N, C-alpha and C positions, 0 to 999 in steps of 0.2 A: 538608567535601568536599576531597579532595586534587586536585592538578593532574593526577595520573595517572588519576584516575577520569574526567576529561574524554574520554580516549581511548575508554574503554568506552562512555560515553554517546553520543559521536559515532559510534562503530562500530555501535551498536545502531540509531541513527537511519539510518545509511547502509544497513544491512541491511533495515530496514523500508521505506525508499524504493525499494530495489531490488525488493522484493516488490511494492510498489505499481506500479512501472514494468512489471513482468512481467505483472501482471493487466491493466493498461491495454493493453499490446500484444496480449494475447490477445483482449481485447474488440474492438480495432480490426481484428484479423485475421479475426474472425468476424462482423463487422458486416453483411456482405452474404450470409451463408449462409442458405439457406432450408430449410424442411421442410414436409411436408404435415400434420404433427401438432403440436399445442401442446406435447405431452410431449417431443418429440424436438428442439425448437428450442433453439438456444443462448440462454442468458440471461446478461446482463452480470454480471460478478463484481467484488466490491469487498473489499479487505482491511479487517479491523477491528483497530485498534491500542489498546493500553492502556499506561499508565505503569507501569513497574516501580519499586518503592520499595526502599530499602536493606534493609528487613526481609525482603523476598522473596529477595534475593540471599544474605543470611546464613542464613536459616532454610529454610523449605520452598521448593522450586523449582516449586511448583504455579502456580495461577492468580494473576495480578497483582491486588493489592489495589486495588480501585476506590474504596474509601471509607476510605482511610488518613488519618492525622492531617494536617491542613492545614499544620502546621509542618514536616513531613518533606520532605526534598529528594528529587526524583526521581533514579533511578539508571539511566535509559534508557527505551527503548520496546520493547514486545513485540508481535509479531503474534499476535493471539488466534485468528485463523482467516480464512478467505475465504468470504464469503457470496454467494449468488446474488440478484440483483435480482428482486423479485417483481412489478414493475410489468408492465402489459399488453404483450403482444407486438404486432407490427404485422401484422395480416392484410391481404393485398392480393389483389384479384380479378385473377388472371392465368390464365385457363382454358387457355391454350396452353403454359404452363410445364410441363416434364416432371415436376416435383415437386408439381403441383397435386393437391388432394384431390378427392373426388367432386363437391363444390360449386364447384370452380374456384378455391379460395383456396390461397395459399401463405403461410406465416408467417415473417416476418423477425424477427431478434432485437431486443430492447429496448435496443439500443446507440445512443447519440447520439454520433456521431463528433466533433462540435464540442466537446461536453462532455468527452469523453475526451482530446482534444488539449489542452484547457485544464488538465485534471488532469495530463497528461504534463508540461506546462511547469512546473506547480507542484511536481510530484515531483522533476523534474530540478533545479530551483532549490533545493529543500530538501536534496537530496543534495549539491549543490555547497556549500551553506552549512555542512553538516557537515564536508566536506573542508576548507574554509577554517578552521573552528573547530579541527580537528586540526592544521593547519599553524601556526596562531597559538599553540596550546599547545606545539607542538614548539619554535617560536622562543623562547617564554618560558622553557622549560626549558633551552635552549642558552644563553640570556643569564644565567640563574641560575648555570649551571656556569662561565661565563666570569668571574663576579664574583670567584672565588677566585684568579684569575691575577694 
C-alpha cells in the first residue's frame, strides 16, 4: 500500500460519514412528524457500509467483496445503500389531533433522538479522524520531499 492510497481511503471514509450524517439529520428532522396511517409514516433510515478491497478497484466496479481473503488490505469504504428501519412505529392516542385516524390514533416515526444524537457525534468524530489522517499523510509526504534538500 502506498502513501498516496491513504488519501483515497480517507476520502472514501469522509464520503461515507457524510452520507451517515445526512441520514441522521433527516431522521432527526422527521422525528416528530405524524401520520394517520402506518404506511405513510416516516421510518428511520440507516446507511449500510462495506469494505472495498483492492481487487474491486482494479477489476469489476460492482458490489464490494464481503468475503475476500483475510490477508488483503482494504482500499476504502463504500456505501451499499440506505435501508429503512423496520422496527415498530409509535402509535399514540390523540383523538383531537388533526391527523388522527378513525380510532383516534396518530403514528410517530421510529426515531430515537437520543440514539441519533449519539450516532451524530460518532459520525462527526469519524469524519474528523479521516481529516486528521489526511493531514498526517500530507505532512509525511512533505517531509519526504524535504529530505532531498
